[in-house]
N, C-alpha and C positions, 0 to 999 in steps of 0.2 A: 441490173446486169442480166444477161441471158442465163438460162440454166446451163450448168457446166457440162460440156460435151466430153466424151472420152476419146482419145486418139485412135485412129485406125492402125492396126498392127500388121506386120509382114510375116511371111513364112520363110523358113530356111531353104536355101537353094545353092546351086553351084554356078560358076561363071558361064554365060551364054551370050549369043548374039541374036538380036531380033529388032527389026524395024518397027515393031509394035510396042516397044518398050523404051522408056527414058531411064538412063542410068545416072545416079547421083552419088556423091560421097556419103557414106554412112558416118555422120558426125557423132563422135563419142562424147556425149554429154547427158543432160537431163532433158527428157522429152517434156514439152510444155505447150499448151494451147493458150493463146492470148486473145482476150475479148475486150473491145473498146465500146463504151456507151457514154455519150455526152461528156467526153474528155476524162472519164474515169476508166481505168484499165485494170484488168485482172489476169493473172498468170496462174494456170492450173496444171497439175501433173497428171501422170497416167492413171492414178486412182481418184482423180478429182481433188486432190489436196491443193490448198491455196499457197502458191509460192510468191505472191506479189511482194510481200514484205521482205523476202530474202534477197531480192534483186532490185533495189531502188534505182540503180543506174540504167534500168530499162524503162524509165518513166517516159522516154520519148515516144513510147507506144501510144500515149494519150493523144498524140497529134494525128493518129490515123482517123479516118472518117468514122463517125458514130455508126454503130451497127456492124463493125468489122470483127471477124473471128479468123485468126490465122493459126497455122500449125508449124512448129519448128523445134529446134533443139537449143537449149542454153548451153554454151560451151565456154571453156577457158582456152584461148588460143596461144600456142607457143610455137614460133617458127612455121606458122601456117597450118599446123595440125592441132587437133583438140587434145588437151591434156586432162584426162578424166580424174586422175588423182588430185591434181590441183583444184579442179572444180568441186570434187567431193569434200575437200577440206572447207571450202567456202560454203557449200550447200548445207553443211552440218552446223554452221554457226546459228545461234538462236536469238540472242539479244540484239537490239538495235545498235548498242555500243560496239558489239563484235563486228558488225557489218562495216564499220568504218576503219577497222584495222587493215594494215597492208595486206594485199592479196593479189591474185591474178586478175587480169582484165577480163571482164565478162562481155560476151557477145550473144546475140540471138540470131541464129541461122534459120531462116524461114523457107519452107518448101511447099506450102499449100494454103489456099484461100478457101475458107468454108462458108463464110457469110460476107456479103458486101452490101453496105447500107441497109442492113437488116434483112436482106433477101438471101435465102438459102441457096447455096451452090452445090450442095452435097450430091445431087444427082447429075450434075454437069460433068462432062468428061475431064479427065486430069489435064489434058493439054490446054483446054480453055481456062480452067481454074488457074493454071500456072502463068498463062499469058496475062491474065488480069492481075495476078499477084505481082508480076514484074513491073507492070505499070503503076500499081499502087505503091510499091516500095520506092520507086523512082521519085515519088513526090515527097518522100521523107529523107532529108539530107542528114543522116547520122551514121557514122562508121560502125556503130555497135549493132546496127540492124542490117543483116547480110542476106542477100538472095542466094539460095542454094542452086547453083547452075548445074547443068548436066549435059549428057550427049544422048543421041538417039542411035540405036543400031549396034555399034561396035562395043558391046559389053565386055568381051574378054580383054581387049586391049585396054579399055578404061580401067578394068579391075586391076590388071598388072601394074598400070601406071600409078593408080591410087595407093595400092599396097606398098609399092616401092617408095612413095613419098612419106610413108609412115602413118597413113590413115587406117581406121579400124576395118574398113571394107566398103561395100557398095550396096545401095538399095536400087532394085529394078522395079519400075512401076509401069503397068500397062497404060498406054496413052488414052485409052477409051474408058478407063475405070472410074466408077463413081466412088465417093468417099463414104465408108461405112463405119460410123463412130463405134468404138469399143469392140470392133470385130477384127479377127485375124483372117486376112484374105489372101487367096492365091494370086490375086492381081498385083500384090506387092511382094517382092522377094528380097530378103536380106542375104547378102553373099559375103562371107568372111573367110579369111585364110585359116586353115586348120594347123594347129601346132600340137604335137604329141610328145609327151615326156614320160619316160619310164620312171616309175616310182616304187617305193616299198611302203607297205601299210604299217604304221607304227601305233595306231590306236583306232578306236571306233566308238560310236554313240548308238545306243539302242534303247528301246522302250517297248514294253509289252510283247516281248519275244520277236521284235521286228527291228532290223538294222535301219538306222536313220542315215548314217554317214560314216565315212572312213577318213582318218587323218593320215596324210601321206608325207613322205620325205623323199628327197632325191639328192644326187651328188652335185656339189658345186665346188670346183677346184679340188676335187678328190675328198671333200668333206661332206658328210651326210648332214642335211639340214631340213627342218620342217618347211613345207612349201604350201600347205593348204588343207582345207576340209572339203571333201567331195560328197555331195548328196544327190547328184543327178546321174542318169545313165544306167540305173539298175533296173532289171526286171524283178518281179516278186520272187521268182525262183532263185535268181542270183543273190538277192538279199538274204534268203534263208540259208543258202549254201555258204555264203561268206560268214554269216553270223555263227554258224556251226564251226567253221574252220578257225575263226578268230577267237572264239570263246575257249577253244582248246589250247590256246597259246598265251595264257595270261602272263603279265609282267607287272612288277610292283610300281615301276615308274617308267617314264618315256625314255627311249633310247636317245632322243635328241631334245634340246630345249624347245618347249612348246607353250604358247600362251593360253591354251585352252585346256579344259578338263575333259577326260575321256577314260575309257577302259583301255589300258595300255597292253600291247602285245609284243611278243618277240618279233623282230623284223625278218620274217621268213616268207611272207606272201608278197609277190610282186604284181604290178599292174601297169597298164597304160592309162594316161590321163590326157584328154584333149582339153585345150584351154585357149583363151583368146590372146592373152599377153601377160607379161609380168607386171605386177604393181610396183610402186616405188619402194615398198618394204620387203620385196622378194617373195611375194605370194602369187599364186596362180589366179588369174581373173577368169571367172565363169568356168570353173573346171567341170568336166564331165567324164565319168568312168568309161573307159573304152576297152575293157577286157583284162583278163589275167595273163600274167607271164609266168612261165615255169623257169625256175633257176637252172642253169646249166649244170651246177653241182650243188650239193647241200651247203647252206651257209650256216656256220655254227652260231650258237648263242653268243652275242658280242661280249667281249671282256672290256675292261676299262679303255684299252687302247683302241679296240675296234669301234667303241661307241663314239670316238672322236673322228674316226675316218674309216670309210669303206673303200680303201684304196685298191683292193684286189680286183682284177679284171674278171673274176670268176662269178660275177653276178650280173643279172640282166640290166642293172642300172648303167653298166658300161658296155654291155654287149648289144643292147637294143639300138 
């Protein structure tokens, strides 16, 4: 088998139109490159990890010509959309016996061709690689192997339609771009909708006088509940300022049930959190700290009743 390549990565962007770009669905799954050599196939992840044994139903890849390397996303499809939570449960199974347990149907959505019959296409323009990929996949008649189609030019309309259908977002790729393994390139742009949730900080994690993350809660049907741990979006100055403020508000136990251990604080500091979507167990997926919120009036230390519900409209969780 060839040495394992690392996938090319995209940079964050906003919706736009351009005849120089192709716009595809951003499939919410596990990124993986597949290599085929003499009817042997290998599936590798973003860090080069071997995923071959995890997805035996993708063995149809061995029917691709020897010397093929393709890039795509392993997904669990439900209603035409990728269900990441279902895929993650499957991806975390370790033993071969577990792989035969009932679970979601697995598909491999392919969007790039890196090697054909052993010849590198990395420096060829994207439009040419994708044309050859479409022809290649057309010769393999298996519904689990899907070509990721797209549109050219009308990126804004495509983004609105894709999000309305329930997809994660869009990836825009310059039609003339080469493939740069393991590199994050401006030629590829990932575009996802922003969701912002007002939260209150209920705990934090720190080490060596440095804030690592904050644990946050928010209102759901007027009841405060834990929604996730946030470790991204902080400047070093903000980490220092928050650590000082949080350490001055110690509390013996969490104001809400929480599955993690942390330094608990009185729920007096509010913030905004950007996130991608809700997980199946009510957590924020890919949360990013988006700034502090000042309460409109001081919120007293919760008593037993207040710990069950922050029903007052006098706090930013309801005003934001």
